[in-house]
N, C-alpha and C positions, 0 to 999 in steps of 0.2 A: 632060758634067760629072760628076765623081765625087762620092761622098758627103761627102768632106772639104770640097770646095768649097761644096757645098750647106749644110753645117753652118756654115761661115764666113759665108755670105750670110744664113742665118737669124739668126746672131748680130748682124749689121749691122741687119737689119730690127727685131729685137727691141729692141736698144738704142735705135735711132732712135725707135721707137714709144713707148718708155718716156719719153724726153725730151719728145716731143710731148705725151703725156698729162700729165706733171708740169707742163709750162709752159703748156698750153692754158688760155686764159681769164685768164692772169696778165699783168701789165704788166712792162716792164723794171724799173721801180722795185721791184716786189715781188720779182722775181728777184734784183736787186742786194742787197736787204735780207735775203734768206734764205740764209745761209751753207750750211746743210745741203743745200738744193736745188742751189745752185751746185756744191757738191762732188759731189753725186750725178750731175748733168748732166756734169760734167767726166769723171767715171769712165766714164760711158757713151760719151762721145766717145773715151776711151782704148780702149775695147773695139772701137768702130767702126774706128778707125785701125789697131789691131793686127790685127783680122780681115782688113782689106783688104791690109795689108802681107803677111800670110801667104798670102792668096789670090794676090797678085802673084808670090810666090816659088814657089808650088806649082801654079798654074794661070794662067799669064800670058795665055793666050787669053781666058779669062773676065774676068780683071782689066782687060784692055784695053777692055772694053765699058763700063766705069764711068768716067763723066766725072770729071775732076779727082781721080782716085785719088791721085796723088802729092801734091796739095795737102792732101787729107784726111789722109794719113799724116803729112805735115809738121805739120798742125794738132795731131794727136795727140802728136807729138814735142815740140811747143812746150808743150802742156799738161803733159806729164810732166817735161820737163827745165827748163822755164821757169816752173814753178808760181808763182813769186813775181812774175812779170811778166804774168800772164794779165789781159787786158782784158775785163771783163765785157760791155762793149758789143759787142766783137767776137764773143764767144761767142753773145750774144743775136742778133746779126745772122746768124750761121750758122744758128741755130735757126729763125729766121723766113724767111731767104732761100734757104738751100741744102739744109737737111735734108729738107724735103718732097720735093724732086726726087730726092735720093739714095734715100730710102725707096721711092719709086715705081719708080725705075730698078732697084733690087736686087730688089724684088718681081716686076717683070716678068721678070727673069732666072730667078727661081725658077719662075715659071709656065711659061716656055719650056722649063725643064728637067723639067717634069711635076710640079712640087711646088706645093702651095698653102700660102702662108705664113699 
């Protein structure tokens, strides 16, 4: 894995951990009521999706090792292009249900590449 791929994976982990930190200990209702938090979380999901999209273009072998990569990129596209139709409950579901696995998976790829996130 080249340095560009590692940087993209670091971006994914960093953005994912930011979301986790910001939302940890909060309820869905608190998330829903905090516009600034929602926008910050959406921005980090944009970073995650764009980094994975670039990874897929530049290093398809590594990208293929990430579960649901296309769905993640699609989620990013929906946030950017359908900003007025974003469902907060869906975003919250991704935070709680899918994001921890993505962070774990990408962190494992970095460790396998000899990096420590």
